[in-house]
Phi, psi and omega in degrees: 000158182260131172074003182276171177236159172061233187294346181281357181246163174297153185300324183285344174277344184260001181242132178241130180245131179222168184200175182210138173230127179237127173251128182248132169241127186221153171215130177220151182220131178244118177252112184271141180287337179281117182299337181283346180260123183290137176294155184234143176222139184211142174213155184194156170228127186202162170282111186274314187211140167230129178232138172230118182248141175235123178242131183235130172273093185291319174206187183301329185237012181229124179233146177242149182216131175227134178234114174268139186223137171247123182203135179053045176067018177240141175247126186205167174272111183277323179222146174197105184209164176243136180243126172257128183222148179271000181057212184290335184291318182218089193285061176232140178234155174227124180243125181235132179135194180281124187203164173278121185291151182282059175237118183083167182242312171063027175291141182203152174276349196254161177287317179288146182287139173292154182297333176298322178292318180300324181280321194243341186295130185229121175248119185202164171290130187200164167242122182236131175243149181196174180203153173236146181207186184054048179067035181064018178271348178230132177227133177237150178206155178208151183206169177238140176209167182278304181098142183284340183235136180243170172282155177304127175081355181279149173289156181274082187230169178281095183222015177255146183235155176219146180209149182208151171221134176228149180213153183235085183295330176225160181301331186264359184230130174233135179215162181188165176226154179210163184218142170227142178275355188219073184294325185294347180272007176295159187303314183276318187288331180298335179287350181276349181291126184239008176289150181298329181276348184072017180240174177235160183293311181228136176290133182247127178280170178220157176225156182214147177219144180214158170215135175234127184226136174249140181208157180056025177057018184217328189255147175228124180249133180234131175222135179210145179224132179227137185204154169287151181265353179207180183268142166275145182294150179302134177085003179268330179232153176072298188213122181296342179269003181297139181253003182243143169293150185235137178229083188290148175211153179214152178218159180214131177232133180218148173226121179244149180226128175280111182273313175231177182302323182243023181222123177233135176249143182216154174230142183223154176218129180219164179194178180209157169243142181049043184262012182069214182282000000 
């Protein structure tokens, strides 16, 4: 059909395929101040990531998305969800399936992940609803998910929540805050649980805030902070012999400058508290 949307078009007109290939070459050197610790040097060239995404306009208000990913010698489905949206008529969306939850922003100029992402990024099966308004300058979202880590004795049910709000007061500035009731279930941080049961005594929430600003038509500044809202009990994360409660936090600061049309230079500084190794 001509000029139609969704079911009114041929199937090959309603599917979009895109992809990504990343090759990484790296060299790193660690010089330890402790003479008893041997310095380390490492270098490598490898296929880091392959992504193939398929997006389908199932109907006027229903879209499907699947992302296949190859990373660290594994091939898997990274994302797979269906989105119901009211479009311009009713600017509310509902996304159900495996997705990256709206906690944190994790924008970066660099190949290596910022520590905020290592602490907070969460990919899980979830239902997320959201809306944008004020000319798309404000977006809010909230969702429910199960979580990879539970409290001791709790049933394995969908009882974790996530919420986020972002706003763009000026064209050159984007900022936002987000909350999760289950920080330990993030992709990277969940691996820090060392209890035999794989659970924790009390579920600990997390919060995150970010700001990204462009100025002088050349520079981009990124700042983000992610942290637990309470302490994990001693011996639950990192090391079972730990004698201290832990309240992890991470931050990332970056400044990038466009030197030429196709060349950008950036410098970054990040750190963490109670971040384990």
